[in-house]
C-alpha positions as CSV (number, residue, x, y, z in Angstrom):
1,M,115.2,-47.3,15.8
2,E,118.6,-48.8,16.3
3,F,119.2,-48.7,12.5
4,I,118.6,-44.9,12.5
5,S,120.9,-44.4,15.5
6,D,123.7,-46.4,13.9
7,F,123.2,-44.5,10.6
8,L,123.5,-41.1,12.3
9,N,126.5,-42.2,14.4
10,S,128.5,-43.3,11.3
11,E,130.3,-40.2,9.8
12,K,131.4,-42.1,6.7
13,T,127.8,-43.2,5.9
14,L,126.5,-39.6,6.3
15,Y,129.2,-38.4,3.8
16,L,128.0,-41.0,1.3
17,F,124.3,-40.3,1.9
18,A,124.9,-36.5,1.4
19,G,126.8,-37.2,-1.8
20,I,124.0,-39.4,-3.1
21,I,121.4,-36.7,-2.2
22,G,123.6,-34.2,-4.2
23,A,123.6,-36.6,-7.2
24,A,119.8,-36.9,-7.0
25,S,119.5,-33.1,-6.9
26,V,121.6,-32.8,-10.1
27,V,119.4,-35.5,-11.9
28,L,116.2,-33.9,-10.7
29,G,117.5,-30.4,-11.7
30,L,118.3,-31.7,-15.2
31,L,114.8,-33.2,-15.5
32,F,113.3,-29.9,-14.4
33,L,115.5,-28.1,-17.0
34,I,114.4,-30.4,-19.8
35,F,110.7,-30.9,-19.1
36,S,109.7,-27.8,-17.2
37,G,109.7,-24.1,-17.8
38,Q,111.3,-23.4,-14.4
39,K,114.9,-22.8,-15.5
40,S,116.0,-20.8,-12.5
41,F,114.8,-23.5,-10.0
42,A,116.4,-26.3,-12.1
43,T,119.7,-24.4,-12.3
44,T,119.7,-23.8,-8.6
45,M,119.2,-27.5,-7.9
46,I,122.0,-28.5,-10.3
47,V,124.5,-26.0,-8.7
48,I,123.6,-27.0,-5.2
49,G,123.8,-30.7,-6.0
50,L,127.2,-30.2,-7.7
51,L,128.5,-28.3,-4.6
52,E,127.3,-31.0,-2.3
53,M,128.8,-33.8,-4.3
54,A,132.1,-31.8,-4.6
55,A,132.2,-31.4,-0.8
56,M,131.0,-34.9,0.3
57,F,132.3,-37.5,-2.1
58,P,136.0,-36.6,-1.6
59,N,135.5,-36.7,2.2
60,Y,133.9,-40.2,1.8
61,L,136.8,-41.5,-0.3
62,K,139.4,-40.1,2.1
63,Y,137.7,-41.1,5.3
64,S,139.6,-44.4,5.7
65,Q,142.9,-42.5,5.4
66,K,141.8,-40.0,8.0
67,I,141.3,-42.6,10.8
């Protein structure tokens, strides 16, 4: 339980985790696009993943400069 509390209290870790989730969304969206017939769902996953990565990874990289 302490690990979860420390994880949620660390803003930098949350930025990194959200960026990783965005990257996973892009990869899964590409897999859906290639191997499935659900093109609109796959495109939505890719777009949302790219937006999330574009918002979170720069904040993660600039976080040490912000403090």
